[in-house]
C-alpha positions in Angstrom: 53.4 121.5 90.0 50.3 119.3 89.8 50.4 116.2 92.0 53.0 114.0 90.5 54.4 114.3 87.0 55.0 111.4 84.6 56.8 111.4 81.3 55.8 109.3 78.3 57.0 109.0 74.8 54.3 109.5 72.1 54.5 105.8 71.3 54.1 104.8 75.0 51.1 107.2 75.3 49.5 105.7 72.2 50.0 102.1 73.4 49.0 102.8 77.0 46.5 105.6 76.8 44.2 104.2 79.4 47.0 104.1 82.0 48.0 107.7 81.4 44.4 108.8 81.3 44.0 107.2 84.8 47.0 109.1 86.0 45.6 112.4 84.8 42.2 111.6 86.4 44.0 111.0 89.6 45.4 114.6 89.6 48.8 113.9 87.9 50.4 115.6 85.0 51.7 113.6 82.0 54.4 115.1 79.8 54.5 113.7 76.3 57.8 113.6 74.4 58.7 112.8 70.8 62.4 112.3 69.8 63.4 113.5 73.3 61.6 116.8 73.1 58.4 117.8 75.0 55.5 118.1 72.6 52.6 118.4 75.1 51.2 117.9 78.5 48.0 116.2 79.7 46.8 117.9 82.9 43.6 117.6 85.0 40.7 119.8 84.0 40.9 121.7 87.2 44.5 122.7 86.5 43.6 123.8 83.0 40.8 126.1 84.2 43.4 127.6 86.7 45.9 128.2 83.8 43.2 129.8 81.7 42.0 132.0 84.5 45.5 133.2 85.2 46.1 134.1 81.6 42.8 136.1 81.5 43.7 138.1 84.6 43.8 141.8 83.6 41.5 141.4 80.6 38.6 140.8 82.9 39.5 143.8 85.0 39.7 146.1 82.0 43.5 146.4 82.1 45.0 147.7 78.8 48.4 146.1 79.2 47.6 142.4 79.1 51.1 141.1 79.5 51.8 143.4 82.5 48.6 142.4 84.2 49.3 138.7 83.6 52.8 139.0 84.9 51.7 140.8 88.1 48.9 138.3 88.8 51.2 135.3 88.3 53.8 136.9 90.5 51.2 137.5 93.3 50.0 133.9 93.0 53.3 132.0 92.8 55.8 134.3 94.5 57.5 132.7 97.5 57.9 135.0 100.6 60.4 134.5 103.3 
């Protein structure tokens, strides 16, 4: 999870964009909903770069099975050990 997470409807986001932008700049994630369903997320740039890097793992190392390489990399990064 990134910092704290806030949830806003699309209308709230539209009417209070500056407020939500400040939250994201402060390291928080904002989940945007429409009709009760999540339609998107606003995340800090540093987190976006991390997500992109994670999804490219394997491709950059020449792996031929992209999904397997991604799954292994994410498991290594986020697996909790006892």
